[in-house]
C-alpha atoms as one frame of an Amber mdcrd trajectory, in Angstrom:
protein
 -62.806-213.638-117.467 -62.666-216.749-115.772 -65.508-219.422-115.412 -65.814
-222.479-113.415 -68.056-225.635-113.934 -70.149-224.344-110.989 -70.350-220.698
-112.051 -71.273-221.636-115.597 -73.930-224.062-114.282 -75.394-221.454-111.940
 -75.653-218.736-114.663 -77.169-220.651-117.122 -79.998-221.942-114.469 -80.520
-218.466-113.212 -81.316-217.523-116.925 -83.873-220.249-117.037 -81.286-222.017
-119.820 -80.587-225.548-119.430 -77.396-227.203-121.186 -79.577-229.182-123.538
 -81.310-226.254-125.048 -78.660-223.641-125.225 -78.267-224.880-128.961 -81.878
-224.172-129.907 -82.045-220.773-127.990 -78.935-219.888-129.913 -79.873-220.704
-133.481 -83.306-219.062-132.790 -81.590-215.844-131.888 -79.440-215.760-134.957
 -82.322-216.636-137.039 -84.163-213.840-135.529 -81.290-211.426-136.110 -80.102
-212.451-139.309 -76.596-213.521-138.215 -74.470-216.190-139.053 -71.955-218.078
-136.776 -68.769-220.150-137.270 -66.750-222.339-135.102 -63.020-223.429-134.738
 -62.741-226.427-132.277 -59.633-228.252-131.186 -60.516-230.077-127.612 -64.301
-230.363-128.433 -63.692-232.130-131.736 -66.511-230.676-133.701 -69.022-230.835
-130.998 -69.960-227.217-131.097 -70.642-227.450-134.776 -72.800-230.759-134.026
 -74.831-229.076-131.483 -75.553-226.227-133.887 -76.277-228.472-136.868 -78.656
-230.872-134.761 -81.005-227.920-134.595 -83.644-227.786-137.520 -83.078-224.540
-139.513 -79.614-224.111-138.452 -78.387-224.209-141.972 -79.652-220.424-142.346
 -77.022-219.399-139.655 -74.179-221.740-139.793 -71.301-220.925-141.869 -68.745
-223.595-141.113 -66.709-225.426-138.268 -63.170-226.423-138.633 -61.749-229.104
-136.321 -58.091-228.102-135.765 -56.538-230.527-133.540 -53.263-230.062-134.685
 -50.989-226.926-134.453 -50.109-227.061-138.023 -53.914-226.692-138.917 -54.442
-223.971-136.199 -51.370-222.098-138.170 -52.063-222.777-141.676 -55.810-222.621
-141.664 -56.786-220.459-138.857 -53.734-217.940-138.910 -52.736-218.819-135.389
 -49.168-217.409-135.116 -46.307-220.017-134.694 -44.724-218.025-131.836 -47.833
-218.007-129.905 -48.118-221.780-130.397 -44.284-222.162-129.661 -44.316-219.799
-126.566 -47.846-220.039-124.956 -49.008-223.386-126.528 -52.305-224.195-127.905
 -54.115-224.225-124.642 -53.733-220.431-124.129 -55.868-217.486-124.306 -54.263
-216.038-127.414 -54.308-219.213-129.286 -58.186-219.316-128.611 -58.628-215.570
-129.616 -56.531-216.148-132.847 -58.663-219.411-133.595 -61.890-217.321-133.530
 -60.569-214.219-135.452 -59.159-216.643-138.048 -62.465-218.840-138.511 -64.409
-215.529-138.864 -62.113-214.482-141.306 -62.345-217.600-143.387 -66.042-217.823
-143.142 -67.235-214.202-143.315 -69.565-214.832-140.400 -70.750-212.242-138.016
 -69.720-214.175-135.105 -67.212-216.725-134.415 -66.258-219.310-131.370 -63.255
-221.311-130.542 -62.328-224.016-128.266 -59.065-225.260-127.069 -58.073-227.107
-123.800 -57.170-230.208-122.040 -60.373-232.518-122.247 -58.373-235.618-120.104
 -58.536-237.638-118.544 -54.843-237.309-119.155 -52.481-234.779-120.603 -52.824
-232.138-117.790 -50.034-230.441-115.700 -50.111-228.517-112.857 -49.925-225.147
-114.867 -52.634-226.641-117.300 -54.694-229.095-115.645 -57.214-231.402-117.154
 -60.559-229.204-117.510 -58.762-226.071-118.437 -60.370-224.798-121.579 -60.252
-221.512-123.407 -63.254-220.162-125.332 -62.613-217.539-127.940 -65.404-215.313
-129.337 -64.783-213.146-132.228 -67.461-210.484-131.965 -69.600-208.537-134.906
 -67.873-205.340-134.046 -64.495-206.632-134.621 -63.514-207.039-131.114 -62.509
-210.627-129.602 -62.025-211.919-126.288 -61.189-215.350-124.600 -62.730-216.853
-121.312 -60.546-219.204-119.176 -62.731-222.085-118.245 -62.038-224.530-115.489
 -64.581-227.436-116.039 -63.479-230.254-113.606 -64.199-228.459-110.260 -65.777
-231.581-109.198 -62.407-233.504-109.693 -64.310-235.443-112.580 -61.772-235.841
-115.256 -64.453-237.302-117.547 -63.612-236.413-121.213 -67.017-236.451-122.492
 -68.205-234.251-119.440 -65.351-231.711-120.003 -66.180-231.442-123.836 -69.797
-231.075-123.217 -69.333-228.243-120.836 -66.820-226.542-122.976 -69.293-226.617
-126.170 -72.001-225.476-124.048 -69.917-222.605-122.726 -68.896-221.526-126.230
 -72.698-221.531-127.279 -73.654-219.703-124.102 -70.966-216.931-124.875 -72.142
-216.452-128.286 -75.642-216.343-127.262 -74.670-213.612-124.432 -72.692-211.823
-127.077 -75.430-211.191-129.537 -78.052-210.416-126.743 -76.147-207.868-124.429
């Protein structure tokens, strides 16, 4: 599945969800359903965890968050396979999937999300441009998937904006997973 900055914005507005309240909606839904969530973050640097824990009552649903910026931590703590990192790189669908599975296993949470990408403004290539983020979701039923998000459609390589969008996308994907 692919997401763009525009398609994400259109979808959340169509569902009457604004970026600034997706955290509250997710936390309230997790509380209502008695579920726990965890996160493994690279390019968002803890922003997913922050957005969740900004919400009062989040301690009832948030197990843990790991900021795994280095490949070594992705491998040692989250169980991302070395050959995946060596061949596909840290910014890949498979890495996002393995990060989400890994943090779910470590925490014992019901659902887990991961983010890995290129927040910019530098570091992008033609193959992996600035704004490319993979978001992994490890689901309650044991399945796991990743979404490829291109979050700089506007040509704006603003690091903060890309990280905010990536974190909001991760929260929204978790919300969709527990409500659909």
